[in-house]
VODREN-765280 format. One record per residue: residue in one letter; x, y negated, z negated of N, C-alpha, C, O in turn; residue number from 1. Coordinates in Angstrom, 3 decimals. Layout:
BEGIN
(site A, (X, Y, Z), (X, Y, Z), (X, Y, Z), (X, Y, Z), NUM)
...
***
This chain:
BEGIN
(site M, (32.126, -138.651, -80.530), (30.763, -138.764, -78.884), (30.414, -137.561, -78.864), (30.755, -137.135, -77.761), 1)
(site I, (29.972, -136.830, -79.396), (29.117, -135.424, -79.054), (28.319, -135.721, -80.421), (27.144, -135.361, -80.350), 2)
(site E, (28.654, -136.236, -81.523), (27.796, -136.741, -82.523), (26.777, -138.037, -82.047), (25.624, -138.076, -82.474), 3)
(site D, (27.043, -138.568, -81.581), (26.408, -139.959, -80.981), (25.374, -139.628, -79.827), (24.214, -140.039, -79.789), 4)
(site E, (26.044, -138.750, -78.818), (24.917, -137.977, -78.134), (23.589, -137.391, -78.436), (22.472, -137.687, -78.013), 5)
(site Y, (24.085, -136.269, -79.474), (23.111, -135.851, -80.581), (22.058, -136.829, -81.458), (21.058, -136.304, -81.947), 6)
(site K, (22.241, -137.866, -81.590), (21.710, -138.605, -82.497), (20.647, -139.679, -80.912), (19.528, -140.184, -80.826), 7)
(site M, (21.760, -139.552, -80.054), (20.821, -140.632, -79.138), (19.656, -139.545, -78.374), (18.552, -140.046, -78.161), 8)
(site N, (19.810, -138.470, -78.068), (19.032, -137.324, -77.272), (18.501, -136.771, -78.094), (17.721, -136.070, -77.448), 9)
(site Y, (18.264, -136.457, -79.576), (18.126, -135.105, -79.951), (16.516, -134.923, -80.532), (16.082, -133.863, -80.983), 10)
(site S, (15.498, -136.581, -80.382), (14.380, -136.311, -80.297), (13.884, -136.736, -78.580), (12.727, -137.077, -78.336), 11)
(site Y, (14.512, -136.682, -77.950), (13.979, -136.720, -76.569), (14.009, -134.943, -75.774), (13.355, -134.378, -74.898), 12)
(site L, (15.115, -134.585, -76.650), (15.028, -132.775, -75.991), (14.131, -132.132, -76.636), (13.783, -130.983, -76.365), 13)
(site K, (13.518, -133.082, -77.884), (13.178, -131.695, -78.852), (11.715, -132.058, -78.553), (10.781, -131.318, -78.860), 14)
(site N, (11.565, -133.312, -77.897), (9.650, -133.284, -77.446), (9.627, -132.843, -76.025), (8.491, -132.563, -75.642), 15)
(site F, (10.846, -132.664, -74.878), (10.598, -132.460, -73.860), (10.242, -130.860, -74.309), (9.105, -130.447, -74.078), 16)
(site L, (11.036, -130.150, -74.823), (10.853, -128.697, -75.041), (9.534, -128.510, -75.871), (8.736, -127.669, -75.456), 17)
(site L, (9.291, -129.079, -76.784), (8.058, -129.071, -77.448), (6.725, -129.114, -76.404), (5.695, -128.460, -76.566), 18)
(site K, (6.973, -129.939, -75.422), (5.850, -129.921, -74.400), (5.457, -128.810, -73.985), (4.261, -128.518, -73.993), 19)
(site L, (6.696, -127.737, -73.410), (6.821, -126.725, -72.733), (6.098, -125.581, -73.550), (5.260, -124.780, -73.137), 20)
(site T, (6.726, -125.732, -75.027), (6.792, -124.383, -75.398), (5.770, -124.365, -76.564), (5.306, -123.354, -77.090), 21)
(site R, (5.438, -125.938, -76.948), (4.373, -125.838, -77.944), (4.570, -125.225, -79.496), (3.708, -124.873, -80.301), 22)
(site D, (6.273, -125.235, -79.626), (6.293, -124.222, -80.888), (7.679, -125.058, -81.144), (8.622, -125.306, -80.392), 23)
(site E, (7.392, -125.420, -82.637), (8.714, -126.509, -82.879), (9.539, -126.000, -83.429), (10.515, -126.751, -83.436), 24)
(site N, (9.691, -125.295, -83.821), (10.837, -123.725, -84.281), (11.461, -123.682, -82.898), (12.442, -124.414, -82.763), 25)
(site L, (11.100, -122.993, -81.882), (11.478, -122.931, -80.849), (12.311, -123.974, -80.352), (13.423, -123.815, -79.849), 26)
(site S, (11.757, -124.966, -80.510), (12.240, -126.622, -79.589), (13.178, -127.032, -80.141), (14.042, -127.563, -79.443), 27)
(site E, (13.383, -126.946, -81.632), (14.903, -127.106, -82.239), (15.911, -125.899, -82.045), (17.108, -125.901, -81.758), 28)
(site D, (15.220, -125.095, -82.243), (16.012, -123.662, -81.992), (17.221, -124.145, -79.800), (18.353, -124.123, -79.317), 29)
(site I, (16.175, -124.379, -79.539), (16.648, -124.229, -78.450), (17.583, -125.690, -78.036), (18.312, -125.621, -77.046), 30)
(site V, (17.533, -126.741, -78.681), (17.977, -128.125, -78.718), (19.537, -127.770, -79.545), (20.642, -128.084, -79.104), 31)
(site Q, (19.299, -127.131, -80.679), (20.869, -126.873, -81.401), (21.609, -125.651, -80.439), (22.664, -125.417, -81.030), 32)
(site E, (21.562, -125.097, -79.677), (21.810, -124.358, -78.771), (22.728, -124.851, -77.803), (23.848, -124.556, -77.386), 33)
(site V, (21.692, -125.864, -77.558), (22.043, -126.944, -76.359), (23.829, -127.270, -77.107), (24.989, -126.968, -76.826), 34)
(site F, (23.206, -127.938, -78.011), (24.132, -128.896, -78.518), (25.696, -128.132, -78.887), (26.768, -128.664, -78.599), 35)
(site T, (25.547, -126.572, -79.687), (26.120, -125.821, -80.173), (27.231, -125.621, -78.235), (28.440, -125.815, -78.111), 36)
(site K, (26.558, -125.336, -77.460), (26.761, -124.824, -76.058), (28.100, -126.657, -75.734), (29.314, -126.715, -75.541), 37)
(site L, (27.303, -127.483, -75.807), (28.068, -128.532, -75.643), (29.538, -128.891, -76.970), (30.479, -129.590, -76.593), 38)
(site I, (29.525, -128.416, -78.190), (30.724, -128.366, -79.005), (31.541, -128.070, -78.440), (32.504, -128.740, -78.067), 39)
(site N, (31.173, -126.430, -78.186), (32.080, -125.184, -77.686), (32.895, -125.727, -76.596), (34.113, -125.582, -76.486), 40)
(site N, (31.914, -126.537, -75.584), (33.222, -126.802, -74.511), (33.059, -128.832, -74.430), (32.538, -129.402, -73.471), 41)
(site P, (33.551, -129.455, -75.472), (33.655, -130.526, -75.382), (34.113, -131.165, -73.830), (33.431, -131.992, -73.226), 42)
(site E, (35.281, -130.652, -73.382), (35.722, -131.557, -72.038), (34.297, -131.822, -71.058), (34.289, -132.647, -70.144), 43)
(site K, (33.423, -131.194, -71.329), (32.344, -130.878, -70.821), (31.525, -132.360, -70.489), (31.234, -132.711, -69.346), 44)
(site L, (31.302, -132.936, -71.389), (30.744, -134.293, -71.483), (31.842, -135.140, -71.090), (31.232, -136.149, -70.735), 45)
(site L, (32.901, -135.350, -70.946), (33.849, -135.819, -69.613), (33.346, -136.228, -68.337), (33.289, -137.335, -67.804), 46)
(site E, (32.820, -134.527, -67.787), (32.637, -134.279, -66.589), (31.450, -134.722, -66.309), (31.160, -134.830, -65.118), 47)
(site I, (30.466, -135.092, -67.333), (28.989, -135.075, -66.904), (28.731, -136.884, -66.648), (29.105, -137.823, -67.350), 48)
(site K, (27.918, -136.875, -65.309), (27.387, -138.229, -65.107), (26.598, -138.711, -65.608), (26.749, -139.856, -66.034), 49)
(site Y, (25.744, -138.208, -65.718), (24.085, -138.155, -66.448), (23.863, -137.083, -67.642), (23.684, -135.865, -67.640), 50)
(site T, (23.958, -138.156, -68.760), (24.200, -136.831, -69.747), (23.026, -136.318, -70.190), (22.843, -135.159, -70.563), 51)
(site K, (21.914, -137.549, -70.127), (20.765, -136.994, -70.654), (19.657, -135.956, -69.624), (18.945, -135.047, -70.051), 52)
(site S, (19.794, -136.466, -68.021), (19.588, -135.194, -67.634), (20.330, -133.722, -67.841), (19.693, -132.720, -68.165), 53)
(site W, (21.539, -133.727, -67.645), (22.603, -132.622, -67.699), (22.129, -131.991, -69.092), (22.075, -130.761, -69.092), 54)
(site L, (21.845, -132.516, -70.048), (21.146, -132.111, -71.365), (19.494, -131.421, -71.362), (19.083, -130.581, -72.163), 55)
(site V, (18.923, -131.878, -70.528), (17.317, -131.742, -70.256), (17.488, -130.395, -69.629), (16.789, -129.450, -69.996), 56)
(site S, (18.453, -130.268, -68.634), (19.075, -129.641, -67.208), (19.225, -127.987, -68.204), (18.548, -126.971, -68.048), 57)
(site V, (20.265, -128.215, -69.126), (20.664, -127.060, -69.904), (19.585, -126.650, -70.801), (19.254, -125.514, -71.140), 58)
(site A, (19.250, -127.432, -71.023), (17.934, -127.078, -72.654), (16.698, -126.439, -71.513), (16.144, -125.372, -71.781), 59)
(site K, (16.440, -127.015, -70.566), (15.582, -126.030, -69.532), (15.823, -124.416, -69.396), (15.047, -123.506, -69.685), 60)
(site N, (17.128, -124.355, -68.870), (18.081, -123.373, -68.248), (18.166, -122.060, -69.938), (18.212, -120.832, -70.009), 61)
(site T, (18.151, -123.003, -70.847), (18.804, -122.108, -72.035), (17.231, -121.316, -72.341), (17.024, -120.131, -72.604), 62)
(site L, (16.119, -122.607, -72.176), (14.604, -121.868, -72.824), (14.160, -120.698, -71.575), (13.238, -119.886, -71.650), 63)
(site I, (14.912, -120.854, -70.675), (14.400, -119.672, -69.653), (14.927, -118.570, -69.954), (14.063, -117.724, -70.190), 64)
(site D, (16.134, -118.138, -70.068), (17.059, -117.421, -70.703), (16.311, -116.836, -71.938), (16.100, -115.657, -72.223), 65)
(site H, (15.954, -118.021, -72.618), (15.450, -117.320, -73.956), (14.232, -116.679, -73.475), (14.513, -115.481, -73.506), 66)
(site F, (13.047, -116.798, -73.051), (12.575, -116.169, -72.395), (12.553, -114.623, -71.726), (11.896, -113.604, -71.937), 67)
(site R, (13.680, -115.027, -70.765), (13.810, -113.910, -70.085), (14.474, -112.559, -71.289), (14.004, -111.445, -71.056), 68)
(site K, (15.139, -112.609, -72.073), (15.651, -112.330, -73.276), (14.395, -111.388, -74.103), (14.204, -110.253, -74.542), 69)
(site K, (13.854, -112.445, -73.997), (12.221, -111.847, -75.182), (11.610, -110.931, -74.449), (11.395, -109.786, -74.848), 70)
(site S, (11.181, -111.521, -72.948), (10.109, -110.440, -72.396), (10.654, -109.270, -72.385), (11.874, -109.102, -72.381), 71)
(site P, (9.753, -108.297, -72.379), (10.462, -107.000, -71.909), (10.000, -106.926, -70.058), (9.140, -107.399, -69.315), 72)
(site T, (11.172, -106.033, -69.976), (11.176, -105.888, -67.646), (10.218, -105.099, -67.670), (10.184, -104.042, -68.301), 73)
(site P, (9.024, -105.729, -66.710), (7.787, -105.164, -66.273), (7.900, -103.599, -65.581), (8.968, -103.622, -64.968), 74)
(site L, (7.557, -102.863, -65.486), (7.634, -101.713, -64.919), (8.659, -100.999, -64.664), (9.092, -100.514, -63.619), 75)
(site K, (9.257, -100.971, -66.515), (10.718, -100.282, -66.313), (10.525, -98.436, -66.714), (11.370, -97.550, -66.587), 76)
(site D, (9.426, -98.359, -67.101), (8.910, -96.956, -66.627), (7.483, -96.353, -66.494), (6.471, -96.454, -67.187), 77)
(site D, (7.735, -95.785, -65.512), (6.249, -95.671, -65.216), (5.126, -95.529, -65.793), (4.082, -95.948, -65.294), 78)
(site D, (5.199, -94.840, -67.071), (4.077, -95.001, -68.362), (3.653, -96.055, -68.461), (2.486, -95.875, -68.811), 79)
(site I, (3.873, -97.344, -68.362), (3.628, -98.277, -68.431), (1.821, -99.216, -67.658), (0.999, -100.054, -68.029), 80)
(site V, (2.127, -98.208, -66.292), (1.012, -98.232, -65.276), (-0.274, -97.068, -66.494), (-1.160, -97.802, -66.931), 81)
(site N, (-0.361, -96.240, -66.772), (-0.994, -95.583, -67.062), (-1.361, -96.010, -68.459), (-2.316, -95.430, -68.974), 82)
(site D, (-0.601, -97.141, -69.286), (-1.643, -97.843, -70.480), (-2.770, -98.941, -69.775), (-3.718, -99.559, -70.258), 83)
(site L, (-2.209, -98.872, -68.440), (-3.155, -100.209, -68.099), (-5.178, -99.995, -67.988), (-6.074, -100.834, -67.894), 84)
(site L, (-5.192, -98.459, -68.061), (-6.593, -97.438, -68.380), (-7.031, -97.245, -69.382), (-6.356, -96.960, -70.371), 85)
(site V, (-8.505, -97.375, -69.358), (-9.198, -97.710, -70.316), (-8.948, -96.108, -71.005), (-8.290, -95.271, -70.387), 86)
(site D, (-9.541, -95.825, -72.303), (-9.345, -94.766, -72.885), (-10.664, -94.079, -72.632), (-10.789, -92.869, -72.446), 87)
(site N, (-11.911, -95.221, -72.648), (-13.136, -94.266, -72.269), (-13.603, -93.482, -71.141), (-14.716, -93.029, -70.873), 88)
(site M, (-12.376, -93.427, -70.487), (-12.629, -92.587, -69.217), (-12.525, -91.211, -69.318), (-11.781, -90.598, -70.084), 89)
(site D, (-13.489, -90.641, -68.320), (-13.334, -88.943, -68.812), (-12.044, -88.843, -67.713), (-11.783, -89.794, -66.976), 90)
(site P, (-11.170, -87.418, -67.690), (-10.077, -87.335, -66.933), (-10.072, -87.556, -65.828), (-9.094, -88.200, -65.448), 91)
(site E, (-10.865, -87.255, -65.015), (-10.790, -87.060, -63.326), (-10.800, -88.873, -63.182), (-9.899, -89.378, -62.512), 92)
(site T, (-11.680, -89.635, -63.732), (-11.503, -90.987, -63.428), (-10.149, -91.581, -63.783), (-9.565, -92.475, -63.171), 93)
(site R, (-9.774, -90.981, -64.795), (-8.619, -92.333, -65.499), (-7.314, -91.070, -64.493), (-6.393, -91.710, -63.986), 94)
(site I, (-7.252, -89.771, -64.280), (-6.303, -90.394, -63.237), (-6.334, -90.530, -61.872), (-5.315, -90.511, -61.183), 95)
(site L, (-7.783, -90.709, -61.312), (-7.802, -91.264, -59.796), (-7.360, -92.986, -59.908), (-6.771, -93.565, -58.996), 96)
(site N, (-7.784, -93.671, -61.251), (-7.345, -94.448, -61.119), (-6.176, -95.111, -61.659), (-5.898, -96.309, -61.694), 97)
(site N, (-5.820, -94.534, -61.894), (-3.702, -94.153, -62.272), (-3.609, -94.157, -60.952), (-3.539, -95.328, -60.580), 98)
(site E, (-3.574, -93.439, -60.085), (-3.133, -93.129, -58.770), (-3.525, -94.072, -57.908), (-2.880, -94.059, -56.860), 99)
(site I, (-4.491, -95.015, -57.999), (-4.789, -96.136, -57.360), (-4.355, -97.233, -57.946), (-4.013, -97.983, -57.031), 100)
(site I, (-4.204, -97.672, -58.820), (-3.444, -98.800, -59.470), (-1.966, -98.233, -59.039), (-1.259, -99.138, -58.596), 101)
(site K, (-1.415, -97.111, -59.061), (0.103, -97.037, -58.757), (-0.026, -97.405, -57.430), (0.432, -98.510, -57.137), 102)
(site M, (-0.457, -96.852, -56.698), (-0.170, -97.482, -55.135), (-0.762, -98.623, -55.226), (0.207, -99.316, -54.916), 103)
(site S, (-1.472, -99.255, -55.382), (-1.806, -100.961, -55.255), (-0.717, -101.751, -55.804), (-0.478, -102.918, -55.495), 104)
(site L, (-0.005, -100.969, -56.725), (1.210, -102.066, -57.358), (2.632, -101.745, -56.464), (3.606, -102.490, -56.360), 105)
(site N, (2.444, -100.456, -55.880), (3.646, -100.495, -54.424), (3.502, -101.030, -53.798), (4.621, -101.348, -53.396), 106)
(site K, (2.564, -101.671, -53.067), (2.427, -102.039, -52.106), (2.660, -104.119, -52.361), (2.601, -105.045, -51.552), 107)
(site L, (2.919, -104.072, -53.854), (3.536, -105.718, -53.706), (4.847, -105.715, -53.426), (5.463, -104.694, -53.120), 108)
(site T, (5.361, -106.884, -53.516), (6.588, -106.656, -53.791), (7.373, -106.941, -55.139), (6.649, -107.011, -56.132), 109)
(site I, (8.310, -107.062, -55.276), (8.809, -106.575, -57.025), (8.466, -108.328, -57.572), (7.761, -108.520, -58.563), 110)
(site D, (8.949, -109.259, -56.936), (8.325, -110.214, -57.321), (6.969, -110.469, -57.896), (6.823, -111.076, -58.956), 111)
(site E, (5.552, -109.796, -56.881), (4.262, -109.779, -56.754), (3.911, -109.230, -57.882), (2.997, -109.678, -58.574), 112)
(site R, (5.074, -107.504, -58.382), (4.075, -107.244, -59.348), (5.044, -108.062, -60.815), (4.570, -108.731, -61.734), 113)
(site N, (5.985, -107.818, -60.651), (6.536, -108.674, -61.998), (5.284, -110.062, -62.404), (4.701, -110.113, -63.487), 114)
(site L, (5.055, -111.236, -61.102), (4.148, -111.821, -61.594), (2.634, -111.042, -62.073), (2.254, -110.716, -63.198), 115)
(site F, (2.352, -110.981, -61.509), (0.904, -109.918, -61.511), (0.987, -109.252, -63.420), (0.272, -109.590, -64.363), 116)
(site L, (2.027, -108.344, -63.393), (1.824, -107.856, -64.804), (1.971, -108.953, -66.187), (1.362, -108.991, -67.256), 117)
(site A, (3.050, -109.783, -65.622), (3.401, -110.993, -66.702), (1.951, -111.374, -66.800), (1.592, -111.338, -67.977), 118)
(site R, (0.976, -111.732, -65.960), (0.110, -112.211, -66.911), (-1.210, -111.467, -67.492), (-1.895, -111.756, -68.473), 119)
(site E, (-1.368, -110.116, -66.291), (-2.494, -109.400, -66.244), (-1.721, -108.380, -67.839), (-2.500, -108.288, -68.787), 120)
(site Y, (-0.718, -107.908, -67.968), (-0.301, -106.842, -68.365), (0.078, -107.350, -70.230), (-0.446, -106.981, -71.281), 121)
(site Y, (1.012, -108.158, -69.993), (1.698, -109.052, -71.019), (0.835, -110.068, -71.212), (1.104, -110.689, -72.240), 122)
(site G, (-0.073, -110.467, -70.639), (-0.616, -112.079, -71.340), (-0.005, -113.305, -71.396), (-0.351, -114.248, -72.107), 123)
(site Y, (1.007, -113.264, -70.549), (1.635, -114.656, -70.438), (0.135, -115.685, -70.141), (-0.887, -115.407, -69.515), 124)
(site S, (0.472, -116.753, -70.771), (-0.539, -117.776, -69.770), (0.374, -118.259, -68.228), (1.466, -117.959, -67.747), 125)
(site Y, (-0.757, -119.143, -67.834), (0.452, -119.263, -66.812), (1.333, -120.453, -66.951), (2.032, -120.645, -65.956), 126)
(site E, (1.505, -121.426, -68.065), (2.349, -122.325, -68.600), (3.704, -121.920, -68.826), (4.726, -122.553, -68.563), 127)
(site D, (3.529, -120.217, -69.610), (4.733, -119.563, -69.785), (5.096, -119.308, -68.660), (6.227, -119.752, -68.459), 128)
(site I, (4.513, -118.604, -67.503), (5.039, -117.764, -66.565), (5.654, -119.357, -65.619), (6.623, -119.308, -64.861), 129)
(site S, (4.963, -120.476, -65.849), (5.044, -121.603, -65.130), (7.064, -121.934, -65.532), (7.958, -121.879, -64.687), 130)
(site V, (7.242, -122.254, -67.042), (7.786, -122.228, -67.653), (9.696, -121.239, -66.869), (10.852, -121.511, -66.545), 131)
(site L, (8.818, -120.195, -66.969), (9.968, -119.003, -66.968), (10.399, -119.039, -65.152), (11.531, -118.759, -64.759), 132)
(site L, (9.471, -119.360, -64.396), (9.990, -119.241, -63.132), (9.904, -120.884, -62.441), (9.830, -121.181, -61.249), 133)
(site D, (9.923, -121.357, -63.061), (10.390, -123.129, -62.732), (9.310, -123.566, -61.720), (9.572, -124.366, -60.822), 134)
(site L, (7.815, -122.897, -61.927), (7.157, -123.406, -60.729), (6.030, -124.188, -61.497), (6.000, -124.134, -62.727), 135)
(site P, (5.022, -124.980, -60.724), (3.973, -125.399, -61.400), (2.859, -124.740, -61.139), (2.290, -124.304, -60.138), 136)
(site A, (2.602, -124.788, -62.819), (1.539, -123.514, -63.039), (-0.117, -123.257, -61.808), (-0.680, -122.192, -61.556), 137)
(site T, (-0.465, -124.650, -61.303), (-0.877, -124.553, -60.195), (-0.758, -123.660, -58.623), (-1.623, -123.437, -57.775), 138)
(site T, (0.723, -123.282, -58.685), (1.717, -122.432, -57.414), (1.310, -120.971, -58.597), (0.822, -119.903, -58.228), 139)
(site I, (1.567, -121.225, -59.588), (1.388, -119.755, -60.425), (-0.171, -119.050, -60.064), (-0.286, -117.983, -59.461), 140)
(site K, (-1.200, -119.785, -60.505), (-2.336, -119.722, -60.162), (-2.777, -119.346, -58.586), (-3.516, -118.389, -58.357), 141)
(site S, (-2.278, -120.147, -57.602), (-2.344, -119.439, -56.188), (-1.936, -118.015, -55.755), (-2.623, -117.178, -55.169), 142)
(site R, (-0.398, -117.919, -56.267), (-0.136, -116.943, -55.933), (-1.046, -115.421, -56.734), (-1.372, -114.340, -56.243), 143)
(site L, (-1.222, -116.006, -58.164), (-2.083, -114.072, -58.774), (-3.319, -114.549, -58.125), (-4.146, -113.691, -58.436), 144)
(site F, (-4.081, -115.693, -57.189), (-5.349, -115.044, -56.740), (-4.767, -114.428, -55.281), (-5.565, -113.596, -54.850), 145)
(site R, (-3.881, -114.562, -54.615), (-3.477, -113.856, -53.568), (-3.189, -112.928, -53.780), (-3.495, -112.298, -52.768), 146)
(site I, (-2.559, -111.972, -54.765), (-1.819, -110.880, -55.317), (-3.137, -110.109, -55.689), (-3.292, -108.900, -55.522), 147)
(site R, (-4.355, -111.248, -56.380), (-5.046, -109.994, -56.732), (-6.025, -109.865, -55.267), (-6.459, -108.720, -55.135), 148)
(site K, (-6.313, -110.522, -54.507), (-6.926, -110.050, -53.022), (-6.168, -108.964, -52.833), (-6.679, -107.882, -53.124), 149)
(site K, (-4.800, -108.991, -52.312), (-4.081, -107.838, -52.172), (-4.123, -106.514, -52.294), (-3.986, -105.613, -51.466), 150)
(site I, (-4.483, -106.517, -54.288), (-4.854, -105.357, -54.627), (-6.731, -105.110, -54.322), (-7.112, -103.961, -54.097), 151)
(site V, (-7.517, -105.991, -54.341), (-8.373, -105.412, -54.121), (-8.608, -105.049, -53.120), (-9.438, -104.147, -53.013), 152)
(site Q, (-7.796, -105.758, -51.628), (-8.373, -105.116, -50.109), (-7.846, -103.802, -50.350), (-8.459, -102.858, -49.852), 153)
(site H, (-6.664, -103.547, -51.128), (-5.857, -102.460, -51.152), (-6.779, -101.247, -51.562), (-6.708, -100.171, -50.967), 154)
(site Y, (-7.704, -101.488, -52.676), (-8.258, -100.578, -53.460), (-9.593, -100.605, -52.685), (-10.347, -99.691, -53.019), 155)
(site E, (-10.117, -101.522, -51.626), (-11.199, -101.193, -50.906), (-11.076, -100.166, -49.765), (-11.887, -99.323, -49.384), 156)
(site G, (-9.654, -100.510, -49.259), (-9.108, -99.228, -48.440), (-8.407, -98.566, -48.489), (-7.654, -98.128, -47.619), 157)
(site R, (-8.522, -98.312, -49.699), (-7.788, -97.008, -50.061), (-8.209, -95.484, -49.307), (-7.432, -94.551, -49.102), 158)
(site G, (-9.479, -95.534, -49.013), (-10.110, -94.330, -48.341), (-9.323, -94.668, -46.529), (-8.488, -93.881, -46.082), 159)
(site K, (-9.607, -95.445, -46.027), (-9.124, -95.602, -44.646), (-7.692, -95.139, -44.620), (-7.535, -93.958, -44.308), 160)
(site D, (-6.660, -95.822, -44.879), (-5.262, -95.762, -44.902), (-4.257, -94.162, -45.822), (-3.184, -93.590, -45.630), 161)
(site E, (-5.038, -94.070, -46.486), (-4.213, -92.878, -47.655), (-4.927, -91.304, -47.590), (-4.494, -90.400, -48.305), 162)
***
């Protein structure tokens, strides 16, 4: 029974994941993990009404879990902010910019900060972030635009309210 589902859905799941990841090995690994979960819990197959949609959902969630485990936690320590600075600045400018960056990031919500750092510091693509957060890439782009605008506004107004 599980073998039949595997034969019927393997190619579909792999292609679905390949569109999201553009990584054939990762796609295959995720498909294998999905079916391993099913093998470890075979009675689940009897509870499922729409097998293909359930498998797609499990595959998507497994992929998200994979990215979460793989990606470092933004702002795990305060030194990450220091690493954002350009090394060719004089010490005074570096200290000033460091404080401005810290203050600007602290004005953001945790979600905004994580989104901003995922894109700007860790270099994730809009598509990667889209998969991780299960949101359209256009939503990610518009949120990042608003976050950058907040940071610029805070930077421009730093002398007035600090």
